[in-house]
Residue, then its C-alpha position, 0 to 999 in steps of 0.5 A: m592523826g599519828i599515820i597523817w603525821t608520820i606521812i607528812i615527816g616522811f615526806v620532808a625526810g625524804v627531801i632532806a635525805k635526798f639532799i644529804m644522800p645524792g647519787d646516780n642510782e637514787p631516785s630522780g623523781f620528786i614523788l619517788t623520793t617523796i614514796l621513799g621518804i615516807v617508807g623510811a619514815f614508817v620503817a623507823t617509826f616500826l624499828g623504834q617501837a620494837l627497840g622501845w624507843y618509842r611508845p605504842g602509837e607514837g612516831a618517829g620524829l624527823i631526825g629518826a625519819v631521815v635516817g630511816a629514808i637514807v637507809v632506804l635509799f641506800v637499799y634502793s641504790m643497791v637494788a637499782g645498782r644491780r638492776r643497771a648491771l646485769 
């Protein structure tokens, strides 16, 4: 149930992160934004467990997932910005 919960939280986090961090280089598609949110939730879970904030098997909460999604969106915008500049 932990992975399913992380995916659900990541979906919500991706939508929230898109509203917090709008811009030209961010993904405009709903599916891509959702996928980046889910990736952000997994990143937040992995980093939280590595730093000892979460126990093994415990996922990131909504706030941690939103922060992870914002980080993933920021990295995506940096990569997409460089690709468009070339």
